[in-house]
C-alpha positions as CSV (number, residue, x, y, z in Angstrom):
1,M,0.0,0.0,0.0
2,S,1.3,3.4,-0.9
3,W,1.8,5.8,2.0
4,L,-0.3,8.5,0.2
5,G,-3.4,6.5,0.6
6,R,-3.0,5.5,4.2
7,S,-5.2,7.0,6.9
8,F,-3.6,8.5,10.0
9,G,-4.1,6.4,13.1
10,S,-2.7,9.0,15.5
11,S,-1.3,12.5,15.5
12,Q,2.2,11.1,16.2
13,Q,2.0,8.7,13.2
14,G,0.7,11.6,11.1
15,R,3.6,13.8,12.1
16,A,6.0,10.9,11.2
17,E,4.4,10.3,7.8
18,Y,4.2,14.0,7.1
19,G,7.9,14.3,7.7
20,L,8.5,11.7,5.0
21,R,6.6,13.5,2.2
22,P,8.8,15.0,-0.5
23,A,8.6,18.7,-0.6
24,F,9.9,19.4,-4.0
25,G,9.4,16.3,-6.2
26,P,11.5,13.1,-6.2
27,S,14.7,13.2,-4.3
28,L,16.9,10.9,-2.1
29,P,15.6,10.5,1.4
30,S,17.4,12.2,4.2
31,W,19.1,10.2,7.0
32,R,16.3,11.4,9.4
33,Q,13.7,10.0,7.0
34,I,15.5,6.7,6.7
35,R,15.7,6.4,10.5
36,L,11.8,6.7,10.6
37,L,11.2,3.9,8.1
38,P,10.9,1.0,10.6
39,R,8.0,3.0,12.4
40,I,5.8,3.1,9.4
41,L,6.6,0.0,7.3
42,T,4.3,-3.0,7.7
43,A,5.8,-6.4,8.7
44,H,5.6,-7.6,5.1
45,E,7.3,-4.5,3.9
46,K,10.1,-4.9,6.5
47,R,10.7,-8.4,5.4
48,A,10.9,-7.4,1.8
49,A,13.3,-4.5,2.7
50,L,15.5,-6.8,4.7
51,S,15.7,-9.3,1.9
52,L,16.6,-6.6,-0.5
53,I,19.3,-5.4,1.8
54,I,20.7,-8.9,2.3
55,L,20.6,-9.5,-1.4
56,V,22.5,-6.2,-2.1
57,V,25.1,-7.0,0.7
58,F,25.8,-10.5,-0.5
59,G,25.7,-9.5,-4.1
60,G,28.3,-6.9,-3.3
61,L,30.4,-9.5,-1.4
62,A,30.2,-12.0,-4.3
63,L,31.2,-9.3,-6.8
64,S,34.1,-8.2,-4.5
65,W,35.2,-11.9,-4.2
66,R,35.1,-12.4,-8.0
67,L,37.2,-9.2,-8.4
68,Y,39.6,-10.5,-5.8
69,E,39.9,-13.9,-7.4
70,K,40.6,-12.3,-10.8
71,S,43.3,-10.1,-9.4
72,T,45.0,-12.7,-7.2
73,T,46.3,-16.4,-7.6
74,V,46.3,-19.3,-5.2
75,T,49.8,-19.9,-4.0
76,P,50.8,-23.0,-1.9
77,Q,52.2,-22.3,1.5
78,I,54.9,-24.2,3.4
79,G,53.7,-25.9,6.6
80,G,51.7,-28.8,8.0
81,E,52.3,-32.5,7.9
82,Y,51.4,-35.2,5.4
83,K,50.7,-38.8,6.5
84,E,50.9,-41.7,4.1
85,G,49.7,-45.2,4.9
86,V,51.7,-48.1,3.8
87,V,51.0,-51.8,4.2
88,G,54.0,-53.8,5.4
89,N,57.1,-53.1,7.5
90,P,60.3,-51.6,6.2
91,R,63.8,-53.2,6.7
92,T,65.8,-50.4,5.2
93,A,65.7,-47.1,3.4
94,N,68.9,-47.8,1.5
95,P,67.9,-47.9,-2.2
96,L,70.6,-50.6,-3.0
97,L,68.9,-53.1,-0.6
98,A,65.2,-52.0,-0.9
99,T,63.0,-54.8,-2.0
100,S,59.5,-54.4,-0.5
101,D,57.2,-51.6,-1.3
102,A,57.8,-50.3,2.3
103,D,61.5,-50.2,1.7
104,L,61.2,-48.5,-1.7
105,D,58.8,-45.8,-0.3
106,L,61.4,-44.7,2.2
107,A,64.2,-44.8,-0.4
108,F,62.3,-42.7,-2.9
109,L,61.5,-40.0,-0.4
110,T,65.0,-39.7,1.0
111,H,67.3,-40.4,-2.0
112,R,67.7,-39.1,-5.5
113,G,69.4,-40.7,-8.5
114,L,71.2,-39.3,-11.5
115,F,68.0,-39.5,-13.5
116,S,64.3,-39.7,-12.6
117,I,61.0,-40.3,-14.5
118,D,58.8,-37.2,-15.3
119,D,55.0,-37.0,-15.1
120,Q,54.7,-38.4,-18.7
121,G,56.9,-41.4,-18.0
122,K,60.1,-40.0,-19.8
123,I,63.6,-40.2,-18.5
124,T,65.0,-36.8,-17.3
125,E,68.1,-35.5,-15.4
126,D,67.8,-35.4,-11.7
127,L,71.1,-35.1,-9.8
128,A,72.8,-35.2,-13.2
129,E,73.1,-32.0,-15.1
130,S,74.1,-33.4,-18.5
131,W,75.2,-36.6,-20.2
132,E,76.9,-37.8,-23.3
133,L,76.9,-41.2,-25.1
134,S,79.9,-42.4,-27.1
135,P,79.5,-43.3,-30.8
136,D,79.8,-47.1,-30.1
137,K,76.9,-46.7,-27.5
138,K,79.1,-48.2,-24.8
139,T,80.4,-45.3,-22.7
140,Y,78.2,-42.7,-20.9
141,L,79.8,-39.5,-19.5
142,I,77.4,-38.1,-16.8
143,K,78.0,-34.8,-15.1
144,L,76.6,-33.9,-11.7
145,R,75.0,-30.6,-10.9
146,S,77.5,-28.4,-9.1
147,G,77.1,-27.6,-5.4
148,L,75.2,-30.8,-4.4
149,H,75.1,-31.8,-0.8
150,W,73.9,-34.8,1.2
151,S,71.2,-34.3,3.8
152,D,73.9,-34.1,6.5
153,G,75.6,-31.2,4.7
154,Q,78.5,-33.1,3.3
155,P,79.4,-32.5,-0.4
156,L,78.1,-35.0,-3.0
157,T,80.7,-35.8,-5.7
158,A,81.4,-38.2,-8.5
159,A,83.3,-40.4,-5.8
160,D,79.8,-41.1,-4.3
161,V,78.4,-42.0,-7.7
162,V,81.3,-44.5,-8.2
163,F,80.9,-45.9,-4.7
164,T,77.1,-46.4,-5.1
165,F,77.3,-48.5,-8.2
166,A,80.5,-50.3,-7.3
167,S,78.8,-51.3,-4.0
168,A,75.6,-52.5,-5.8
169,R,77.4,-55.3,-7.5
170,Q,79.2,-56.6,-4.5
171,E,78.3,-60.2,-3.9
172,K,78.4,-59.8,0.0
173,L,75.9,-57.0,-0.2
174,A,73.3,-59.2,-2.2
175,S,71.7,-56.2,-3.7
176,P,68.8,-57.0,-6.1
177,L,70.4,-54.4,-8.5
178,A,73.7,-56.4,-8.8
179,G,72.9,-57.8,-12.2
180,S,72.4,-54.3,-13.7
181,F,76.0,-53.0,-12.9
182,R,78.2,-56.2,-12.7
183,D,80.0,-55.8,-16.0
184,I,80.5,-52.0,-16.0
185,T,83.7,-50.0,-15.6
186,I,82.9,-47.0,-13.5
187,T,85.4,-44.1,-13.1
188,A,85.3,-40.7,-11.5
189,L,86.9,-37.9,-13.6
190,D,89.3,-35.3,-12.2
191,D,86.7,-32.6,-12.1
192,G,84.9,-34.2,-9.3
193,L,81.6,-34.0,-11.0
194,T,81.7,-36.3,-14.0
195,T,81.5,-40.1,-13.9
196,S,82.3,-42.4,-16.8
197,F,80.3,-45.6,-17.2
198,T,81.7,-48.1,-19.9
199,L,79.6,-51.1,-20.7
200,K,80.9,-54.3,-22.3
201,E,78.0,-54.1,-24.8
202,P,75.4,-51.4,-25.6
203,Y,72.4,-51.5,-23.2
204,V,69.3,-49.5,-24.3
205,P,67.5,-49.0,-20.9
206,F,70.8,-48.1,-19.0
207,L,69.6,-44.6,-18.1
208,Y,66.5,-46.1,-16.4
209,A,68.9,-48.2,-14.2
210,L,70.5,-44.9,-13.1
211,T,67.3,-43.7,-11.5
212,V,68.3,-45.7,-8.4
213,G,69.1,-43.4,-5.5
214,L,72.8,-42.5,-4.7
215,I,74.3,-43.3,-1.3
216,P,77.0,-41.4,0.6
217,Q,80.5,-42.9,0.6
218,H,81.3,-41.2,4.0
219,I,78.5,-43.0,5.7
220,W,78.7,-46.5,4.3
221,Q,82.4,-47.1,3.4
222,G,83.3,-48.1,7.0
223,I,80.6,-50.7,7.3
224,P,81.1,-54.3,6.1
225,F,78.7,-55.1,3.2
226,E,77.2,-58.0,5.1
227,K,76.2,-55.7,8.0
228,W,74.6,-52.9,5.9
229,L,71.1,-54.1,6.5
230,Q,71.5,-54.3,10.3
231,S,73.4,-51.0,10.6
232,E,71.8,-47.8,12.2
233,A,72.3,-46.0,8.8
234,S,70.0,-48.4,7.1
235,L,67.0,-46.7,8.5
236,K,68.4,-43.5,9.9
237,T,69.4,-42.7,6.5
238,V,71.4,-40.0,4.8
239,G,70.4,-39.2,1.1
240,A,70.0,-36.4,-1.3
241,G,66.1,-36.4,-1.6
242,P,63.7,-33.7,-0.8
243,F,63.2,-35.1,2.7
244,R,65.5,-36.4,5.4
245,F,65.1,-38.7,8.4
246,N,63.7,-37.2,11.6
247,S,62.6,-40.0,13.8
248,L,60.9,-43.4,13.9
249,T,58.7,-45.2,16.4
250,R,58.5,-49.0,17.0
251,D,55.7,-51.0,18.6
252,G,56.2,-53.6,21.3
253,Q,57.3,-56.3,18.8
254,G,60.0,-54.0,17.4
255,N,58.1,-53.2,14.2
256,I,58.2,-49.6,12.8
257,Y,54.7,-48.1,12.8
258,N,55.7,-44.4,12.3
259,Y,58.6,-43.0,10.3
260,I,58.8,-39.2,10.2
261,L,60.7,-37.2,7.6
262,E,61.4,-33.4,7.6
263,S,62.4,-31.1,4.8
264,N,66.0,-31.6,3.6
265,P,67.6,-28.1,3.8
266,Y,70.5,-29.2,1.6
267,S,68.4,-30.5,-1.3
268,Y,69.1,-28.7,-4.7
269,E,65.3,-28.6,-5.2
270,A,63.0,-26.0,-3.7
271,A,61.8,-26.9,-0.2
272,P,58.8,-29.2,0.0
273,Y,55.6,-27.5,1.1
274,F,55.0,-30.1,3.8
275,K,57.4,-29.5,6.8
276,K,56.9,-33.1,7.8
277,F,56.1,-36.2,5.9
278,S,55.2,-39.3,7.9
279,L,54.8,-42.9,6.7
280,R,52.6,-45.0,8.9
281,F,52.8,-48.8,8.5
282,Y,49.9,-51.3,8.9
283,P,49.9,-55.0,8.9
284,D,47.2,-55.4,6.3
285,M,45.0,-53.3,3.9
286,P,41.7,-53.4,6.0
287,S,43.5,-51.6,8.9
288,A,45.1,-49.1,6.5
289,L,41.8,-48.4,4.9
290,E,40.1,-47.8,8.2
291,A,42.9,-45.4,9.1
292,L,42.3,-43.5,5.8
293,R,38.5,-43.3,6.5
294,Q,39.1,-42.1,10.1
295,G,41.4,-39.3,8.8
296,M,44.5,-40.7,10.5
297,I,46.4,-40.8,7.2
298,D,46.0,-38.6,4.1
299,G,47.0,-41.1,1.3
300,L,47.0,-44.8,0.6
301,G,47.9,-46.8,-2.5
302,D,47.5,-50.2,-4.1
303,L,43.6,-50.0,-3.7
304,S,41.5,-52.7,-5.1
305,S,38.3,-52.1,-7.0
306,Q,36.3,-53.0,-3.9
307,D,38.4,-50.6,-1.7
308,K,37.6,-47.7,-4.1
309,T,33.9,-48.2,-3.9
310,N,34.1,-48.1,-0.1
311,L,35.6,-44.6,-0.1
312,N,33.5,-41.4,0.2
313,P,34.0,-39.6,-3.1
314,N,33.3,-36.3,-1.4
315,R,36.4,-36.7,0.8
316,F,38.8,-38.6,-1.3
317,I,40.1,-38.5,-4.9
318,V,41.3,-41.7,-6.5
319,Y,44.1,-41.6,-9.1
320,D,44.3,-44.5,-11.5
321,I,47.9,-44.6,-12.6
322,T,49.3,-46.6,-15.5
323,L,51.8,-49.1,-14.1
324,P,53.7,-51.6,-16.3
325,Q,53.0,-54.7,-14.2
326,Y,51.4,-58.1,-14.6
327,T,50.0,-60.7,-12.3
328,A,51.0,-64.3,-13.1
329,I,51.3,-67.8,-11.6
330,F,54.9,-68.7,-11.5
331,Y,55.7,-72.5,-11.6
332,N,58.7,-73.9,-9.7
333,P,59.7,-77.2,-11.3
334,N,62.2,-77.9,-8.4
335,T,59.4,-78.4,-5.9
336,N,56.8,-80.3,-7.9
337,N,57.7,-83.2,-10.4
338,A,54.5,-82.6,-12.5
339,L,55.7,-79.0,-13.2
340,K,58.9,-80.2,-14.7
341,E,56.8,-81.0,-17.9
342,A,56.0,-78.3,-20.3
343,A,52.8,-80.0,-21.3
344,I,51.5,-79.8,-17.8
345,R,52.4,-76.1,-17.5
346,Q,50.8,-75.3,-20.9
347,G,47.7,-77.3,-19.9
348,L,47.4,-75.2,-16.6
349,S,47.6,-72.0,-18.7
350,Y,44.9,-73.2,-21.2
351,A,42.6,-74.0,-18.2
352,I,42.5,-70.3,-17.1
353,N,39.5,-68.2,-18.3
354,R,40.9,-64.7,-17.8
355,P,37.7,-62.6,-18.4
356,D,35.8,-64.8,-15.9
357,L,38.6,-64.5,-13.4
358,I,38.8,-60.8,-13.8
359,Q,35.1,-60.4,-13.4
360,Q,34.7,-62.7,-10.5
361,A,37.7,-61.7,-8.4
362,L,38.3,-58.1,-9.6
363,L,34.9,-56.8,-10.4
364,G,36.1,-56.4,-14.0
365,Q,38.7,-53.8,-13.1
366,A,41.7,-55.3,-14.9
367,Q,43.0,-56.2,-18.4
368,P,43.8,-59.8,-19.5
369,A,47.5,-60.4,-19.8
370,T,49.1,-63.1,-22.0
371,S,52.7,-62.0,-21.9
372,P,55.2,-60.0,-19.8
373,F,54.6,-56.9,-21.9
374,T,51.5,-55.1,-20.9
375,F,51.4,-51.7,-22.8
376,G,52.7,-50.0,-25.9
377,E,54.5,-51.5,-28.9
378,F,56.1,-54.0,-26.7
379,K,52.7,-55.6,-26.2
380,T,51.2,-55.1,-29.7
381,K,54.2,-56.1,-31.8
382,T,55.8,-59.0,-29.8
383,N,52.8,-61.1,-28.7
384,T,51.9,-62.6,-32.0
385,Q,50.5,-65.9,-30.5
386,T,48.8,-66.4,-27.2
387,I,47.5,-69.1,-24.9
388,T,43.8,-68.4,-24.3
389,Y,41.1,-70.4,-22.5
390,D,40.6,-73.9,-24.0
391,P,39.9,-76.6,-21.4
392,T,39.7,-79.3,-24.2
393,K,43.3,-78.4,-25.0
394,T,44.2,-78.7,-21.3
395,I,42.9,-82.3,-21.2
396,Q,44.8,-83.3,-24.4
397,L,48.1,-81.8,-22.9
398,F,47.6,-83.6,-19.6
399,E,47.1,-86.9,-21.5
400,L,50.1,-86.2,-23.6
401,A,52.1,-85.9,-20.4
402,G,51.0,-89.4,-19.4
403,Y,48.2,-88.5,-17.0
404,S,44.8,-90.0,-17.2
405,R,41.4,-90.3,-15.5
406,T,39.5,-93.4,-14.8
407,E,35.8,-93.7,-15.3
408,G,34.0,-92.0,-12.5
409,D,37.1,-90.2,-11.3
410,S,37.5,-86.6,-12.2
411,I,41.1,-86.2,-10.9
412,F,44.1,-86.8,-13.3
413,K,46.7,-89.3,-12.1
414,K,50.0,-90.8,-13.4
415,G,50.1,-94.2,-11.7
416,D,49.4,-93.5,-8.1
417,Q,50.5,-89.9,-8.3
418,L,47.6,-87.3,-8.3
419,L,48.1,-84.1,-10.4
420,E,48.3,-81.9,-7.4
421,I,49.5,-78.4,-7.0
422,T,50.0,-76.1,-4.0
423,L,49.3,-72.4,-4.9
424,T,51.1,-69.9,-2.6
425,V,49.4,-66.6,-2.3
426,V,49.7,-63.4,-0.1
427,D,47.2,-63.5,2.6
428,N,44.8,-60.6,1.6
429,E,41.3,-60.5,0.4
430,V,42.0,-59.7,-3.2
431,Q,44.7,-62.3,-3.7
432,L,42.6,-65.0,-2.0
433,R,39.7,-64.2,-4.2
434,V,41.9,-64.6,-7.3
435,A,43.4,-67.8,-5.9
436,N,40.0,-69.3,-5.2
437,V,38.8,-68.7,-8.9
438,I,42.0,-70.2,-10.1
439,K,41.4,-73.2,-7.9
440,Q,37.9,-73.6,-9.2
441,Q,39.1,-73.4,-12.9
442,W,41.9,-75.9,-12.3
443,E,39.7,-78.3,-10.4
444,A,37.2,-78.2,-13.3
445,V,39.9,-79.9,-15.5
446,G,41.0,-82.5,-12.9
447,V,43.7,-80.9,-10.8
448,V,43.9,-81.1,-7.0
449,V,44.6,-77.6,-5.7
450,K,45.6,-76.5,-2.2
451,I,45.9,-72.8,-1.4
452,Q,48.7,-71.8,0.8
453,P,48.3,-68.1,2.2
454,V,51.4,-66.4,3.6
455,A,51.6,-63.1,5.5
456,N,52.9,-60.2,3.5
457,Y,55.7,-59.6,6.0
458,L,56.9,-63.2,5.6
459,L,56.8,-63.3,1.8
460,Q,60.3,-62.3,1.2
461,S,62.1,-64.3,3.9
462,E,60.1,-67.5,3.9
463,V,58.9,-67.7,0.3
464,L,60.8,-65.7,-2.3
465,T,64.4,-65.9,-1.0
466,P,64.4,-69.7,-0.5
467,R,62.1,-70.2,-3.6
468,N,59.8,-72.1,-1.2
469,Y,56.6,-72.6,-3.4
470,Q,55.2,-74.9,-6.1
471,A,53.0,-72.3,-7.9
472,L,53.2,-68.7,-6.8
473,L,50.6,-66.0,-7.4
474,A,52.5,-62.8,-7.7
475,S,52.9,-59.5,-9.5
476,E,56.0,-58.1,-11.2
477,V,56.6,-54.5,-12.1
478,V,58.7,-54.5,-15.2
479,G,59.5,-50.7,-15.7
480,L,58.6,-48.2,-18.4
481,D,61.4,-49.7,-20.6
482,P,60.4,-53.3,-19.9
483,D,63.6,-55.2,-20.1
484,P,62.7,-58.9,-19.2
485,Y,66.3,-59.8,-18.4
486,P,66.0,-59.4,-14.5
487,F,62.9,-61.5,-14.4
488,W,63.6,-64.3,-16.9
489,H,67.4,-64.7,-17.7
490,S,68.8,-67.9,-16.2
491,S,71.4,-65.9,-14.2
492,Q,68.6,-64.6,-12.1
493,V,67.1,-67.8,-10.8
494,A,68.6,-67.5,-7.2
495,A,67.7,-64.7,-4.8
496,P,68.1,-61.8,-5.0
497,G,67.4,-62.4,-8.7
498,L,63.8,-62.1,-9.8
499,N,63.4,-65.1,-12.0
500,L,60.6,-66.6,-9.9
501,A,59.7,-69.3,-12.5
502,Q,63.3,-70.7,-12.4
503,F,63.2,-70.5,-16.2
504,Q,66.4,-71.7,-17.9
505,N,66.8,-71.7,-21.6
506,R,70.0,-71.0,-23.5
507,E,68.3,-69.6,-26.7
508,A,66.0,-67.5,-24.7
509,D,68.9,-66.1,-22.7
510,Q,70.8,-65.1,-25.8
511,L,67.7,-63.3,-27.2
512,L,67.3,-61.3,-24.0
513,V,71.0,-60.3,-24.1
514,E,70.8,-59.3,-27.8
515,A,67.5,-57.3,-27.4
516,R,68.8,-55.1,-24.6
517,Q,71.8,-54.1,-26.8
518,M,69.8,-52.9,-29.8
519,F,69.0,-49.2,-30.2
520,D,67.1,-50.1,-33.4
521,E,63.6,-50.5,-32.0
522,S,62.2,-52.7,-34.7
523,A,65.1,-55.1,-34.4
524,R,64.7,-55.1,-30.7
525,L,61.0,-55.9,-30.9
526,E,61.8,-58.7,-33.3
527,K,64.1,-60.3,-30.7
528,Y,61.4,-60.0,-28.1
529,A,58.9,-61.6,-30.4
530,N,61.1,-64.6,-30.9
531,W,61.8,-64.8,-27.2
532,Q,58.1,-64.8,-26.4
533,N,57.6,-67.8,-28.8
534,I,60.0,-69.8,-26.6
535,L,58.2,-68.5,-23.5
536,R,54.9,-69.7,-24.8
537,Q,56.2,-73.2,-25.7
538,E,57.8,-73.6,-22.3
539,S,55.1,-71.9,-20.3
540,P,57.1,-71.3,-17.1
541,A,54.3,-69.1,-16.0
542,T,50.6,-68.3,-16.6
543,F,50.1,-64.7,-17.2
544,L,46.7,-63.5,-15.9
545,Y,46.0,-59.8,-15.9
546,S,47.4,-56.3,-15.6
547,I,45.9,-53.6,-13.4
548,N,46.4,-49.9,-12.9
549,Y,47.7,-48.6,-9.6
550,S,44.9,-46.9,-7.7
551,Y,46.0,-44.3,-5.2
552,A,43.7,-42.3,-2.9
553,Q,44.4,-39.0,-1.3
554,N,42.3,-36.7,0.8
555,Y,40.8,-33.8,-1.2
556,S,42.5,-31.4,1.0
557,V,45.9,-32.4,-0.4
558,K,46.8,-30.8,-3.7
559,G,49.7,-31.1,-6.2
560,F,49.6,-34.8,-7.2
561,S,50.3,-35.0,-10.9
562,R,51.5,-38.5,-12.0
563,S,49.6,-40.5,-14.7
564,I,52.2,-43.1,-15.3
565,M,55.0,-44.6,-13.3
566,G,57.5,-47.4,-13.5
567,Q,56.8,-48.7,-10.0
568,P,54.5,-47.7,-7.0
569,A,57.1,-45.9,-5.1
570,E,57.5,-43.4,-8.0
571,R,54.3,-41.7,-6.9
572,F,56.6,-39.9,-4.5
573,W,58.8,-38.3,-7.1
574,S,56.5,-35.2,-7.0
575,A,55.9,-35.3,-3.3
576,D,57.9,-32.1,-2.7
577,G,55.2,-30.3,-4.6
578,W,52.2,-31.6,-2.6
579,Y,50.6,-29.1,-0.3
580,R,47.5,-28.3,1.8
581,R,47.9,-24.8,3.0
582,T,47.4,-22.0,0.5
583,T,47.2,-18.2,0.4
584,R,46.3,-15.7,-2.2
585,S,48.8,-13.2,-3.8
586,R,48.2,-10.5,-6.3
587,A,48.6,-11.9,-9.8
588,S,51.5,-10.6,-11.8
589,K,50.5,-8.6,-15.0
């Protein structure tokens, strides 16, 4: 209702309204008139006026914020602590001795190599400033950045480079990297920065081998090789990474459950945004997942498809990272006579229905694998023939090996000997699901199968090192330049070698040696194709599937950027760029 048509209820109200009337046409109200508004507006008009005022205020604030956003940028701030969950327990942070995921995680955070892998999976200089390759492809001259220091402040020189790789090949050290550096002449040049690596033969992926972290000579040279693993320096490590050791905490059984790192002030890189970086170790994935959900840790890797569905998408972001790995069943002919025969091993491979296995055990979240090469041209141009699901072929091969079934008996026998296999598997939910599907598929073709679970922390000492298994369900990460030599050459059958199938074939060995020497990619792929033909005929393993590496982080953490990596620990190569705290600064013009 307009105030002009309103009747006066009292003389006081009349005086108030009269005071609001414009004397000389339309004009802005005076402050005295505005103060009198609440006395004359109805309740409905008051609510409308208040809504208008709120709208104007918030609109102004929104406009101001938009202008502020356009004129400023978000800048990460140094501070806070990041907590990563890891399943397992570390033995060492020394990159030459690291074997488990827990070991490698510590090594990658505290050490740096001559080279590293960028976000696109390409090799790039790290501690190295530059490098040259001789015309015969055998000698590499690699120059360090000037002014490098270890995390204790001591200078890092070419002498440390020589010491690192000369130590790696020492038999008493038993490094898993020994085979990569055994026949190399390594010399430090007089400038103190340049190292010469001379190989007996060309080796295409050599620069990838130099991504391993360097170790300081002044710390390790006085310790006997056989005592490195037990030494204090093994965990209270000195390296050249973005973080350095701060402290560790053990439980009542002596297992490490918290390992705290701090920013390394001597790193050549910019200081990490997180002042502290903690790794918290858990005995199994369920307990680690619960810690993630409870907010006790910020990140956790190696998630299964089921794990991912159980995370709140409003709190966590899951990165699916390409990882050159495969899961397979590795056969040990030294512990089961039936597995000495190629026909039996082939028959077991033909009995596996990979799509069904992936659907049942992995909810369809994997890709079938039929060879050690899982991506790129290594996969498409070398795997010309494959072993696929064919249970009829399985039965024919078992019979060819001298096994038979009597009427009414579903189990294959040779004389009184049952065709029986024990399948060793890490004791976790996903691995057990996979193992049980394998068991069903093998039993369907007349094999007796026993599943032998083993705790993750006992896998290395009680299974892998002594080669104590008949058939082993395991995964191998082969690297971005997937040289099969460490996993399949006969020189690697004994620990710390990685030839889990105990595969020995002279012709196959020669092909592997020749292929790793060829810079001509097409010729190299041809060698690998011929090698895979032998591998298929011998069937030392049944390749099952490859799967991406799923890594979850709390949404509050920013800066993760990897889409491909050669091994799980490489997710930390950009950890110095992760952050939680931010501020806004005026954008530069």
